A tleap script that builds the chain and sets N, CA, C and O, in Angstrom:
source leaprc.protein.ff14SB
mol = sequence {
  NMET ASN VAL GLY TYR VAL ASP LEU ARG GLY
  SER ILE TYR CYS THR ARG CYS TRP GLN HIE
  ARG ALA THR SER GLY GLU HIE PRO GLU TRP
  ILE LEU ASP SER ALA ASP ASP GLY GLU LEU
  ASP ASN PHE TRP ILE VAL ASP ALA CYS SER
  GLY CYS ASN THR GLN VAL GLN TYR ARG SER
  VAL LYS VAL LEU CALA
}
set mol.1.N position { 27.123 147.896 81.434 }
set mol.1.CA position { 27.044 148.854 82.516 }
set mol.1.C position { 28.390 149.554 82.657 }
set mol.1.O position { 29.440 148.912 82.635 }
set mol.2.N position { 28.348 150.850 82.799 }
set mol.2.CA position { 29.552 151.656 82.965 }
set mol.2.C position { 30.093 151.467 84.393 }
set mol.2.O position { 29.376 151.710 85.364 }
set mol.3.N position { 31.344 151.036 84.516 }
set mol.3.CA position { 31.934 150.807 85.845 }
set mol.3.C position { 33.126 151.709 86.139 }
set mol.3.O position { 33.652 151.689 87.252 }
set mol.4.N position { 33.563 152.506 85.156 }
set mol.4.CA position { 34.698 153.382 85.396 }
set mol.4.C position { 35.055 154.202 84.171 }
set mol.4.O position { 34.423 154.103 83.119 }
set mol.5.N position { 36.096 155.021 84.341 }
set mol.5.CA position { 36.539 155.934 83.292 }
set mol.5.C position { 38.059 155.965 83.245 }
set mol.5.O position { 38.734 155.633 84.220 }
set mol.6.N position { 38.588 156.371 82.087 }
set mol.6.CA position { 40.026 156.565 81.921 }
set mol.6.C position { 40.227 158.004 81.439 }
set mol.6.O position { 39.568 158.447 80.498 }
set mol.7.N position { 41.146 158.732 82.095 }
set mol.7.CA position { 41.384 160.124 81.712 }
set mol.7.C position { 42.449 160.233 80.625 }
set mol.7.O position { 42.951 159.221 80.136 }
set mol.8.N position { 42.786 161.448 80.254 }
set mol.8.CA position { 43.759 161.697 79.182 }
set mol.8.C position { 45.135 161.107 79.463 }
set mol.8.O position { 45.870 160.773 78.534 }
set mol.9.N position { 45.486 160.978 80.737 }
set mol.9.CA position { 46.797 160.439 81.126 }
set mol.9.C position { 46.793 158.920 81.263 }
set mol.9.O position { 47.830 158.323 81.550 }
set mol.10.N position { 45.634 158.290 81.062 }
set mol.10.CA position { 45.541 156.835 81.178 }
set mol.10.C position { 45.242 156.352 82.580 }
set mol.10.O position { 45.303 155.151 82.843 }
set mol.11.N position { 44.918 157.262 83.491 }
set mol.11.CA position { 44.568 156.880 84.858 }
set mol.11.C position { 43.137 156.363 84.901 }
set mol.11.O position { 42.246 156.928 84.267 }
set mol.12.N position { 42.923 155.289 85.649 }
set mol.12.CA position { 41.610 154.656 85.763 }
set mol.12.C position { 40.927 155.125 87.038 }
set mol.12.O position { 41.557 155.234 88.090 }
set mol.13.N position { 39.616 155.403 86.930 }
set mol.13.CA position { 38.824 155.851 88.067 }
set mol.13.C position { 37.507 155.093 88.123 }
set mol.13.O position { 36.890 154.838 87.088 }
set mol.14.N position { 37.075 154.734 89.321 }
set mol.14.CA position { 35.748 154.149 89.500 }
set mol.14.C position { 34.719 155.261 89.276 }
set mol.14.O position { 35.079 156.438 89.238 }
set mol.15.N position { 33.462 154.899 89.131 }
set mol.15.CA position { 32.434 155.912 88.856 }
set mol.15.C position { 32.286 156.901 90.005 }
set mol.15.O position { 32.006 158.076 89.770 }
set mol.16.N position { 32.467 156.453 91.229 }
set mol.16.CA position { 32.343 157.350 92.379 }
set mol.16.C position { 33.444 158.407 92.376 }
set mol.16.O position { 33.160 159.589 92.570 }
set mol.17.N position { 34.678 158.008 92.161 }
set mol.17.CA position { 35.786 158.967 92.145 }
set mol.17.C position { 35.713 159.878 90.926 }
set mol.17.O position { 36.105 161.042 91.016 }
set mol.18.N position { 35.223 159.387 89.789 }
set mol.18.CA position { 35.142 160.226 88.601 }
set mol.18.C position { 34.171 161.383 88.805 }
set mol.18.O position { 34.387 162.459 88.246 }
set mol.19.N position { 33.123 161.200 89.576 }
set mol.19.CA position { 32.161 162.274 89.831 }
set mol.19.C position { 32.855 163.503 90.398 }
set mol.19.O position { 32.488 164.631 90.067 }
set mol.20.N position { 33.847 163.298 91.244 }
set mol.20.CA position { 34.595 164.419 91.812 }
set mol.20.C position { 35.476 165.084 90.761 }
set mol.20.O position { 35.664 166.300 90.797 }
set mol.21.N position { 36.018 164.309 89.830 }
set mol.21.CA position { 36.860 164.850 88.763 }
set mol.21.C position { 36.006 165.570 87.731 }
set mol.21.O position { 36.438 166.576 87.167 }
set mol.22.N position { 34.796 165.071 87.474 }
set mol.22.CA position { 33.931 165.646 86.448 }
set mol.22.C position { 33.541 167.080 86.788 }
set mol.22.O position { 33.327 167.894 85.889 }
set mol.23.N position { 33.449 167.389 88.059 }
set mol.23.CA position { 33.062 168.745 88.429 }
set mol.23.C position { 34.142 169.757 88.071 }
set mol.23.O position { 33.864 170.953 87.988 }
set mol.24.N position { 35.367 169.295 87.859 }
set mol.24.CA position { 36.447 170.211 87.496 }
set mol.24.C position { 36.496 170.462 85.994 }
set mol.24.O position { 37.327 171.239 85.523 }
set mol.25.N position { 35.610 169.809 85.235 }
set mol.25.CA position { 35.526 170.044 83.799 }
set mol.25.C position { 36.320 169.089 82.942 }
set mol.25.O position { 36.309 169.219 81.718 }
set mol.26.N position { 37.005 168.139 83.532 }
set mol.26.CA position { 37.784 167.181 82.750 }
set mol.26.C position { 36.880 166.085 82.203 }
set mol.26.O position { 35.999 165.594 82.909 }
set mol.27.N position { 37.094 165.698 80.940 }
set mol.27.CA position { 36.271 164.679 80.301 }
set mol.27.C position { 37.063 163.382 80.134 }
set mol.27.O position { 38.273 163.422 79.912 }
set mol.28.N position { 36.386 162.227 80.240 }
set mol.28.CA position { 37.089 160.957 80.065 }
set mol.28.C position { 37.426 160.702 78.596 }
set mol.28.O position { 36.747 161.203 77.700 }
set mol.29.N position { 38.458 159.937 78.363 }
set mol.29.CA position { 38.825 159.489 77.023 }
set mol.29.C position { 38.131 158.170 76.697 }
set mol.29.O position { 37.727 157.937 75.558 }
set mol.30.N position { 37.998 157.314 77.705 }
set mol.30.CA position { 37.407 155.989 77.539 }
set mol.30.C position { 36.445 155.709 78.675 }
set mol.30.O position { 36.571 156.255 79.771 }
set mol.31.N position { 35.479 154.844 78.391 }
set mol.31.CA position { 34.553 154.351 79.407 }
set mol.31.C position { 34.830 152.865 79.580 }
set mol.31.O position { 34.996 152.142 78.598 }
set mol.32.N position { 34.881 152.411 80.823 }
set mol.32.CA position { 35.089 150.990 81.125 }
set mol.32.C position { 33.724 150.349 81.303 }
set mol.32.O position { 32.900 150.838 82.077 }
set mol.33.N position { 33.480 149.251 80.586 }
set mol.33.CA position { 32.164 148.629 80.531 }
set mol.33.C position { 32.224 147.201 81.050 }
set mol.33.O position { 33.205 146.493 80.825 }
set mol.34.N position { 31.175 146.778 81.744 }
set mol.34.CA position { 31.131 145.421 82.276 }
set mol.34.C position { 30.166 144.533 81.509 }
set mol.34.O position { 29.948 143.391 81.913 }
set mol.35.N position { 29.583 145.011 80.422 }
set mol.35.CA position { 28.606 144.236 79.656 }
set mol.35.C position { 29.246 142.997 79.052 }
set mol.35.O position { 30.372 143.045 78.557 }
set mol.36.N position { 28.527 141.903 79.098 }
set mol.36.CA position { 28.986 140.649 78.508 }
set mol.36.C position { 28.516 140.606 77.067 }
set mol.36.O position { 27.313 140.607 76.805 }
set mol.37.N position { 29.454 140.570 76.128 }
set mol.37.CA position { 29.077 140.579 74.713 }
set mol.37.C position { 28.815 139.182 74.166 }
set mol.37.O position { 28.565 139.031 72.970 }
set mol.38.N position { 28.866 138.155 75.017 }
set mol.38.CA position { 28.539 136.801 74.603 }
set mol.38.C position { 29.694 135.990 74.050 }
set mol.38.O position { 29.525 134.806 73.758 }
set mol.39.N position { 30.856 136.591 73.899 }
set mol.39.CA position { 32.007 135.857 73.383 }
set mol.39.C position { 32.563 134.939 74.465 }
set mol.39.O position { 32.663 135.334 75.626 }
set mol.40.N position { 32.921 133.722 74.087 }
set mol.40.CA position { 33.410 132.739 75.050 }
set mol.40.C position { 34.759 133.107 75.641 }
set mol.40.O position { 35.049 132.742 76.781 }
set mol.41.N position { 35.593 133.824 74.892 }
set mol.41.CA position { 36.922 134.170 75.388 }
set mol.41.C position { 36.936 135.508 76.131 }
set mol.41.O position { 38.002 136.033 76.453 }
set mol.42.N position { 35.767 136.045 76.396 }
set mol.42.CA position { 35.666 137.316 77.111 }
set mol.42.C position { 36.049 137.101 78.576 }
set mol.42.O position { 35.584 136.146 79.197 }
set mol.43.N position { 36.882 137.968 79.132 }
set mol.43.CA position { 37.338 137.819 80.509 }
set mol.43.C position { 37.330 139.167 81.209 }
set mol.43.O position { 37.268 140.216 80.568 }
set mol.44.N position { 37.394 139.123 82.524 }
set mol.44.CA position { 37.402 140.350 83.323 }
set mol.44.C position { 38.804 140.930 83.404 }
set mol.44.O position { 39.782 140.198 83.553 }
set mol.45.N position { 38.893 142.240 83.304 }
set mol.45.CA position { 40.136 142.977 83.513 }
set mol.45.C position { 39.970 143.707 84.841 }
set mol.45.O position { 38.920 144.297 85.096 }
set mol.46.N position { 40.974 143.673 85.672 }
set mol.46.CA position { 40.881 144.312 86.983 }
set mol.46.C position { 42.037 145.296 87.146 }
set mol.46.O position { 43.204 144.935 86.995 }
set mol.47.N position { 41.693 146.547 87.458 }
set mol.47.CA position { 42.684 147.586 87.720 }
set mol.47.C position { 42.291 148.326 88.984 }
set mol.47.O position { 41.122 148.329 89.371 }
set mol.48.N position { 43.254 148.947 89.621 }
set mol.48.CA position { 42.972 149.741 90.823 }
set mol.48.C position { 42.569 151.157 90.427 }
set mol.48.O position { 43.158 151.749 89.522 }
set mol.49.N position { 41.568 151.691 91.106 }
set mol.49.CA position { 41.139 153.074 90.900 }
set mol.49.C position { 42.253 154.012 91.366 }
set mol.49.O position { 42.804 153.828 92.451 }
set mol.50.N position { 42.584 155.006 90.559 }
set mol.50.CA position { 43.623 155.963 90.921 }
set mol.50.C position { 43.199 156.885 92.059 }
set mol.50.O position { 44.042 157.505 92.708 }
set mol.51.N position { 41.894 156.975 92.301 }
set mol.51.CA position { 41.402 157.852 93.351 }
set mol.51.C position { 41.314 157.201 94.717 }
set mol.51.O position { 41.731 157.785 95.717 }
set mol.52.N position { 40.760 155.965 94.764 }
set mol.52.CA position { 40.519 155.325 96.064 }
set mol.52.C position { 41.148 153.940 96.181 }
set mol.52.O position { 41.051 153.305 97.231 }
set mol.53.N position { 41.793 153.464 95.111 }
set mol.53.CA position { 42.507 152.190 95.099 }
set mol.53.C position { 41.595 150.960 95.164 }
set mol.53.O position { 42.095 149.855 95.372 }
set mol.54.N position { 40.269 151.113 94.993 }
set mol.54.CA position { 39.391 149.949 94.930 }
set mol.54.C position { 39.532 149.292 93.563 }
set mol.54.O position { 39.991 149.928 92.614 }
set mol.55.N position { 39.141 148.033 93.457 }
set mol.55.CA position { 39.241 147.317 92.203 }
set mol.55.C position { 38.130 147.731 91.251 }
set mol.55.O position { 36.958 147.762 91.627 }
set mol.56.N position { 38.504 148.047 90.020 }
set mol.56.CA position { 37.552 148.326 88.951 }
set mol.56.C position { 37.618 147.134 88.009 }
set mol.56.O position { 38.644 146.896 87.372 }
set mol.57.N position { 36.517 146.381 87.921 }
set mol.57.CA position { 36.470 145.184 87.089 }
set mol.57.C position { 35.648 145.474 85.843 }
set mol.57.O position { 34.490 145.880 85.938 }
set mol.58.N position { 36.248 145.265 84.671 }
set mol.58.CA position { 35.563 145.571 83.418 }
set mol.58.C position { 35.902 144.537 82.359 }
set mol.58.O position { 36.888 143.810 82.473 }
set mol.59.N position { 35.069 144.481 81.326 }
set mol.59.CA position { 35.262 143.530 80.231 }
set mol.59.C position { 35.743 144.212 78.958 }
set mol.59.O position { 36.448 143.601 78.155 }
set mol.60.N position { 35.369 145.476 78.768 }
set mol.60.CA position { 35.748 146.145 77.527 }
set mol.60.C position { 35.938 147.646 77.775 }
set mol.60.O position { 35.517 148.190 78.795 }
set mol.61.N position { 36.582 148.282 76.810 }
set mol.61.CA position { 36.846 149.718 76.872 }
set mol.61.C position { 36.182 150.352 75.656 }
set mol.61.O position { 36.387 149.908 74.526 }
set mol.62.N position { 35.384 151.394 75.892 }
set mol.62.CA position { 34.720 152.097 74.799 }
set mol.62.C position { 35.345 153.476 74.648 }
set mol.62.O position { 35.411 154.245 75.607 }
set mol.63.N position { 35.800 153.781 73.444 }
set mol.63.CA position { 36.424 155.061 73.158 }
set mol.63.C position { 35.325 156.095 72.924 }
set mol.63.O position { 34.362 155.838 72.202 }
set mol.64.N position { 35.479 157.261 73.538 }
set mol.64.CA position { 34.530 158.357 73.310 }
set mol.64.C position { 35.000 159.189 72.123 }
set mol.64.O position { 36.174 159.550 72.036 }
set mol.65.N position { 34.107 159.483 71.238 }
set mol.65.CA position { 34.480 160.265 70.047 }
set mol.65.C position { 34.105 161.712 70.206 }
set mol.65.O position { 34.344 162.515 69.303 }
savepdb mol mol.pdb
quit
């Protein structure tokens, strides 16, 4: 499940805050995903949203091509 985005500058945004940025035409570089891939050493990464400062918890980062 997509839980956030990272912009060109490396700033992290929750999905709610990204909706406001998307209307300005800016595209994300990475998508933050919470899917469990089944690996035992998989752990949660927690960062603050640059827009609202809420915690964005994710397991992996997917690069957009």
